[in-house]
C-alpha positions in Angstrom: -108.0 104.7 30.1 -108.5 108.4 30.7 -109.1 110.5 27.7 -107.4 113.8 28.6 -103.8 114.1 27.7 -102.3 114.7 31.2 -104.1 111.6 32.5 -103.1 109.5 29.5 -99.5 110.5 30.2 -99.6 109.7 33.8 -101.3 106.3 33.0 -98.4 105.4 30.8 -95.2 103.7 32.1 -93.4 107.1 32.0 -96.0 108.7 34.2 -95.9 105.8 36.7 -92.1 106.0 37.1 -92.0 109.8 37.1 -92.6 110.2 40.8 -90.0 107.7 41.6 -87.4 109.3 39.3 -88.3 112.7 40.7 -87.5 111.6 44.2 -84.2 110.0 43.5 -82.1 113.2 43.4 -83.6 114.4 46.7 -83.0 111.0 48.3 -79.4 110.8 47.1 -78.7 114.3 48.3 -79.9 113.6 51.9 -76.6 112.2 53.1 -74.7 115.2 51.6 -77.0 117.7 53.3 -76.7 115.9 56.6 -72.9 115.8 56.3 -72.7 119.5 55.5 -75.0 120.4 58.4 -72.8 118.2 60.7 -69.6 119.9 59.5 -71.1 123.3 59.9 -72.1 122.6 63.4 -68.7 121.2 64.3 -67.0 124.3 62.8 -69.2 126.7 64.7 -68.7 124.8 68.0 -64.9 124.8 67.6 -64.7 128.6 67.2 -63.7 130.5 70.4 -66.3 132.9 71.7 -65.5 136.6 71.5 -66.9 137.1 75.0 -65.8 134.5 77.6 -68.5 133.8 80.1 -67.7 134.5 83.7 -66.9 131.3 85.6 -69.4 130.5 88.3 -68.1 129.0 91.5 -69.1 125.4 92.0 -71.0 124.5 95.0 -70.1 121.6 97.3 -73.0 119.6 95.9 -71.7 120.0 92.3 -68.2 118.8 93.4 -69.7 115.8 95.1 -71.6 114.8 92.0 -69.4 115.3 89.0 -71.3 112.8 86.8 -74.8 114.1 87.6 -77.0 114.1 84.4 -77.5 117.4 82.6 -80.9 119.0 82.6 -80.5 119.7 78.9 -79.9 116.0 77.9 -82.1 115.1 74.9 -85.1 112.9 75.4 -84.4 109.2 74.8 -86.9 108.8 71.9 -86.2 112.1 70.2 -85.2 111.9 66.5 -83.2 114.7 64.9 -84.0 116.0 61.5 -80.9 114.5 60.0 -81.9 111.1 61.4 -85.3 111.5 59.8 -83.7 112.3 56.5 -81.5 109.1 56.8 -84.5 107.0 57.7 -86.5 108.5 54.7 -83.8 107.7 52.3 -83.4 104.2 53.6 -87.2 103.6 53.5 -87.2 104.5 49.8 -84.3 102.1 48.9 -84.9 99.5 51.6 -84.5 95.8 50.6 -88.0 95.3 51.9 -89.2 97.5 49.0 -87.6 95.3 46.5 -89.0 92.2 48.0 -92.5 93.3 48.8 -93.3 95.2 45.6 -92.7 92.3 43.2 -94.7 90.0 45.4 -97.6 92.4 45.6 -97.4 93.0 41.9 -97.5 89.3 41.2 -100.6 89.0 43.3 -102.2 91.8 41.3 -101.1 90.1 38.1 -102.7 86.8 39.3 -105.9 88.6 40.2 -105.7 90.7 36.9 -106.2 93.8 39.0 -106.8 96.3 37.5 -107.9 94.5 34.3 -107.2 97.5 32.1 -103.4 96.9 32.6 -103.7 93.4 31.1 -101.3 90.5 31.5 -97.8 89.6 30.3 -94.6 91.5 31.0 -96.1 94.9 30.2 -98.9 94.5 32.7 -96.6 93.1 35.4 -94.0 95.9 35.1 -96.9 98.5 35.0 -98.0 97.1 38.4 -94.4 97.2 39.8 -94.0 100.8 38.6 -97.3 101.7 40.2 -96.4 100.0 43.5 -93.0 101.8 43.7 -94.5 105.2 42.9 -97.1 104.6 45.7 -94.3 103.7 48.0 -92.4 106.9 47.3 -95.5 109.0 47.8 -96.4 107.2 51.0 -92.9 107.6 52.5 -92.8 111.3 51.5 -96.1 112.0 53.2 -95.1 110.0 56.3 -91.8 111.9 56.5 -93.6 115.2 56.7 -96.3 114.2 59.1 -93.9 112.4 61.5 -91.6 115.5 61.6 -94.6 117.7 62.3 -96.1 115.7 65.2 -92.9 114.3 66.6 -93.4 110.6 65.8 -90.5 108.2 65.8 -90.8 106.6 62.3 -88.4 103.8 63.0 -89.3 100.3 63.7 -87.8 99.0 67.0 -87.8 95.2 67.3 -88.4 93.4 70.6 -86.1 90.5 69.8 -87.0 88.8 73.1 -90.1 87.2 74.6 -92.5 84.6 73.2 -93.5 84.4 69.6 -97.0 85.7 70.5 -95.6 88.8 72.4 -93.2 89.6 69.6 -95.9 89.3 66.9 -98.2 91.5 69.0 -95.3 94.0 69.3 -94.9 94.1 65.5 -98.6 94.9 65.1 -98.4 97.5 67.8 -95.4 99.2 66.1 -97.5 99.4 62.9 -100.5 101.1 64.3 -98.8 103.3 67.0 -95.7 105.3 67.2 -93.6 106.7 70.1 -93.0 110.4 70.7 -89.9 112.0 72.0 -90.9 111.4 75.6 -91.8 107.7 75.0 -95.6 108.1 74.8 -97.4 105.9 72.3 -99.8 107.7 70.0 -101.7 106.5 66.9 -99.4 106.3 63.9 -100.9 109.3 62.2 -98.0 109.5 59.7 -98.4 105.9 58.6 -102.2 106.3 58.1 -101.7 109.6 56.2 -99.0 108.0 54.0 -100.8 104.8 52.9 -104.2 106.4 52.3 -102.7 109.6 50.9 -100.7 107.5 48.4 -103.8 105.4 47.6 -105.6 108.7 46.8 -102.7 110.1 44.8 -102.5 107.0 42.7 -105.9 107.8 41.2 -103.8 110.0 38.8 -102.6 106.9 36.9 -105.2 104.2 37.8 -108.0 103.6 35.3 -111.3 105.3 36.0 -112.9 102.0 37.2 -110.4 102.0 40.1 -110.6 105.6 41.3 -113.7 105.3 43.5 -113.5 105.8 47.2 -114.0 102.1 47.8 -110.9 101.2 45.7 -108.9 103.9 47.4 -109.8 102.5 50.8 -108.9 99.0 49.5 -105.5 100.1 48.3 -104.7 101.9 51.5 -105.9 99.1 53.8 -103.9 96.5 51.7 -100.8 98.6 52.1 -101.4 98.9 55.9 -101.8 95.1 56.2 -98.6 94.6 54.2 -96.8 96.8 56.8 -97.8 94.4 59.6 -96.5 91.5 57.5 -93.2 93.2 56.8 -92.8 94.2 60.5 -93.1 90.5 61.3 -90.3 89.8 58.9 -88.2 92.5 60.4 -88.9 91.1 63.9 -88.2 87.4 63.2 -86.0 87.5 60.0 -84.3 90.8 59.9 -82.4 91.8 56.8 -80.7 94.7 58.5 -79.5 95.2 62.0 -81.6 97.5 64.2 -81.7 98.5 67.8 -84.2 96.7 70.0 -86.8 99.0 71.7 -85.6 98.5 75.2 -82.0 99.5 74.1 -83.1 102.3 71.9 -85.2 104.0 74.7 -82.1 104.2 76.9 -79.8 105.6 74.3 -79.4 109.3 73.3 -80.3 110.5 69.9 -77.0 109.5 68.3 -78.3 106.0 67.8 -80.6 105.7 64.8 -82.5 102.7 63.5 -82.8 102.8 59.8 -85.4 100.1 59.2 -88.6 100.8 57.4 -92.2 99.7 57.9 -92.8 99.2 54.2 -96.0 101.0 53.4 -96.7 100.2 49.7 -95.5 96.9 48.3 -97.6 96.4 45.2 -100.9 96.8 43.5 -103.5 94.1 44.3 
């Protein structure tokens, strides 16, 4: 146990749950902010313009192709900021979080890891609180990084093909992400989230578990759990999501709200 007062507070159950409680108002406000932004956009678009643009004569080619696609059509894999907010909120309160975190905490309890947290109900709930706090921190970091580099944070299931190909797809979706134009890049936001949360958790972990080796272990365990939860989403989905081949052909109005599940427990 850390001797300084701030660290002793963070190491308590209040300090473990504080990041989670701090994020709840923001997460709850996301739908309201998105709705207000949508209403504001609809209101502005419905107002007549003070200066009417001069009508340009249509050419014969335009008359012949009335349904030609617009050059300003959004890219098929682009994700709006409001969609990112909805995905972030769902990632925090996803049913996968409530399944994975107790399981991971039970494994940590069985391994008595870390031993300073002890056994019994107090030790188990300490591990659950720590896992949920890491999950909130991880998803928050991932939200910011994905918005900055244009990653699509959603999981797109294959839902077709052999068991092997679908399992490989679930692993690929964990370690890579698609950009707005459909290009696959390393999932920088996921890596930053899981290892950033593992580092941040040093605030409440005992001193014996704040070394670089244990940080790497926590982050890698969270990354491995993401693969397992993507396999669950692929073969036993708890929520409906758009398959990848359908999502890539849809405009940005269709959003997949499943989550990869970065931090599921402490073990």
